[in-house]
C-alpha positions as CSV (number, residue, x, y, z in Angstrom):
1,M,-37.4,-19.9,51.4
2,K,-35.3,-18.7,54.0
3,K,-34.2,-15.2,54.3
4,N,-30.3,-16.8,54.2
5,Q,-31.5,-18.9,50.9
6,T,-32.9,-15.5,49.2
7,S,-29.6,-13.3,50.0
8,T,-27.4,-16.0,48.7
9,I,-29.5,-16.5,45.0
10,V,-29.5,-12.7,45.2
11,L,-25.9,-12.4,45.6
12,G,-25.3,-15.4,43.1
13,I,-27.3,-13.5,40.3
14,A,-25.5,-10.3,41.0
15,A,-22.2,-11.9,40.9
16,G,-23.1,-13.6,37.7
17,V,-24.4,-10.3,36.1
18,L,-20.8,-8.6,37.0
19,V,-18.6,-11.5,35.6
20,F,-21.1,-11.2,32.3
21,L,-20.5,-7.4,31.9
22,G,-17.0,-7.8,32.9
23,L,-16.4,-10.5,29.8
24,K,-18.4,-8.5,27.7
25,A,-16.2,-5.4,28.4
26,V,-13.0,-7.1,27.8
27,T,-13.9,-9.1,24.6
28,S,-15.8,-5.8,23.0
29,E,-14.3,-4.1,20.3
30,P,-13.0,-0.7,21.2
31,T,-14.8,1.9,19.0
32,Q,-13.0,3.4,15.9
33,N,-12.6,6.9,17.4
34,N,-10.9,5.6,20.7
35,E,-8.0,3.3,18.8
36,P,-4.6,4.6,18.3
37,K,-3.3,4.8,15.1
38,D,-0.5,2.9,14.7
39,V,0.3,2.5,10.8
40,G,1.2,4.9,8.8
41,T,0.1,6.1,5.4
42,I,1.5,7.3,2.3
43,E,1.3,10.3,-0.3
44,F,2.6,10.6,-3.6
45,S,4.3,13.8,-5.7
46,E,2.2,12.8,-9.1
47,T,-0.6,10.0,-9.2
48,N,-1.1,10.7,-12.8
49,W,1.2,12.2,-15.6
50,E,1.8,12.4,-19.3
51,L,5.1,11.3,-21.1
52,G,4.1,12.8,-24.1
53,E,5.8,11.7,-27.3
54,I,8.2,8.6,-26.5
55,P,10.6,8.2,-29.1
56,M,11.7,4.8,-29.3
57,S,15.4,5.7,-30.2
58,K,15.6,7.2,-26.7
59,G,15.1,3.8,-25.0
60,V,13.7,3.4,-21.5
61,N,12.1,6.4,-19.7
62,T,12.4,6.8,-16.2
63,K,10.0,9.0,-14.3
64,K,10.9,9.8,-10.1
65,I,8.0,10.0,-7.8
66,I,8.3,10.9,-4.4
67,I,6.4,9.0,-1.8
68,K,6.1,10.0,1.5
69,N,5.0,9.2,5.0
70,P,3.6,12.1,6.6
71,T,2.6,10.6,10.0
72,A,4.3,9.7,13.1
73,F,4.0,6.0,12.3
74,P,5.9,3.5,10.1
75,V,4.2,2.1,6.9
76,Q,4.7,-1.1,4.8
77,I,4.5,-1.7,1.2
78,T,3.6,-4.9,0.9
79,N,2.7,-5.3,-2.8
80,M,3.9,-3.6,-6.0
81,E,3.1,-4.7,-9.6
82,T,2.6,-2.9,-12.9
83,S,0.1,-3.4,-15.8
84,C,2.5,-4.1,-18.7
85,M,5.4,-6.1,-19.0
86,C,7.1,-2.9,-20.5
87,T,6.7,-1.2,-17.2
88,S,9.0,-2.0,-14.3
89,A,8.9,0.0,-10.9
90,Q,11.2,0.3,-8.0
91,I,11.8,1.7,-4.4
92,V,15.0,3.8,-3.8
93,H,15.6,5.0,-0.2
94,T,17.4,8.0,0.8
95,N,20.5,5.7,2.1
96,G,20.8,4.2,-1.2
97,K,19.1,1.1,-0.2
98,K,16.8,-0.4,-3.1
99,S,13.7,-2.8,-3.5
100,G,13.5,-5.6,-5.9
101,I,12.3,-4.5,-9.4
102,K,8.7,-5.2,-10.0
103,G,7.0,-5.3,-13.1
104,M,3.9,-7.3,-14.3
105,V,3.3,-10.5,-12.8
106,G,3.9,-13.5,-14.5
107,H,5.8,-11.7,-17.6
108,S,8.5,-10.0,-15.2
109,G,9.6,-13.4,-13.7
110,G,9.0,-12.3,-10.2
111,S,6.8,-12.1,-7.5
112,S,4.7,-8.7,-6.7
113,T,5.3,-9.5,-3.1
114,M,7.6,-6.7,-1.0
115,L,8.3,-5.6,2.3
116,E,9.3,-1.9,2.3
117,T,9.5,0.1,5.3
118,I,8.5,3.4,5.2
119,G,9.3,5.2,8.6
120,P,7.8,8.4,10.0
121,G,8.5,11.6,7.9
122,E,10.5,9.4,5.6
123,E,10.6,10.1,1.6
124,V,11.7,7.7,-0.7
125,I,11.7,7.4,-4.4
126,L,9.7,5.6,-6.8
127,L,11.6,4.5,-9.8
128,V,8.8,3.9,-12.6
129,N,10.7,2.4,-16.0
130,Y,8.6,2.8,-19.3
131,D,10.5,0.7,-22.3
132,P,8.8,1.8,-25.5
133,N,10.7,-1.2,-27.2
134,A,9.0,-3.8,-25.2
135,H,6.5,-4.6,-27.7
136,G,8.3,-4.4,-31.0
137,P,9.4,-2.1,-33.7
138,N,6.0,-1.3,-34.9
139,A,4.1,-1.0,-31.5
140,T,3.7,2.7,-31.6
141,G,0.7,4.9,-30.6
142,P,-1.1,6.1,-27.4
143,I,-0.3,4.2,-24.2
144,T,-1.9,4.0,-20.7
145,R,-0.2,2.1,-17.9
146,N,-0.5,1.5,-14.2
147,V,1.4,0.8,-11.2
148,S,-0.2,-0.7,-8.3
149,L,0.9,-0.5,-4.5
150,T,-0.6,-2.2,-1.6
151,T,0.6,-0.8,2.0
152,N,-0.5,-2.4,5.4
153,N,-2.7,0.7,6.3
154,P,-6.3,-0.9,6.6
155,E,-8.2,2.2,5.9
156,K,-6.3,3.0,2.7
157,S,-4.3,-0.3,1.7
158,N,-4.6,0.0,-2.6
159,W,-2.8,2.6,-4.6
160,S,-2.6,3.1,-8.3
161,L,-0.5,5.6,-10.4
162,T,-1.2,5.9,-14.2
163,F,1.1,7.2,-17.1
164,G,0.1,8.0,-20.3
165,G,2.3,9.0,-23.8
166,I,2.3,8.1,-27.3
167,V,5.0,6.2,-28.6
168,I,6.6,7.2,-31.8
169,K,9.4,5.9,-34.0
């Protein structure tokens, strides 16, 4: 083999290796530590609470929970539903804007899908309504109910809030 042919082959192999390494660098996933976090998260003022005795005669019981986005990035609540038809939930922004009322899928006549954006540093109110009369006049005793939310944050997307009490006549 002549010297020019050998040089051409070596240069061709070197160019191929450089192209391969360049493609590998472009298609490689960056490490999680080097990725900027561009999705916020949420915090709740409470995730578990007790209503105590819930008299049927007093009607619907409403609890206000503060949801805060403590980050510098917006976060979206993409789904919200409750564990029972007797419970509903709604998000209220400080400017008065309200989400749709969400309840138990299949019983509330609606979808659990939503798109509520909570901006950086923003706080919203989650109104949780429990109707002790929803199951009829003889449905007394202990209850436990849940409100589930899903966000677009891939690190922590699913949230569950739980409350309990004792329904009395």
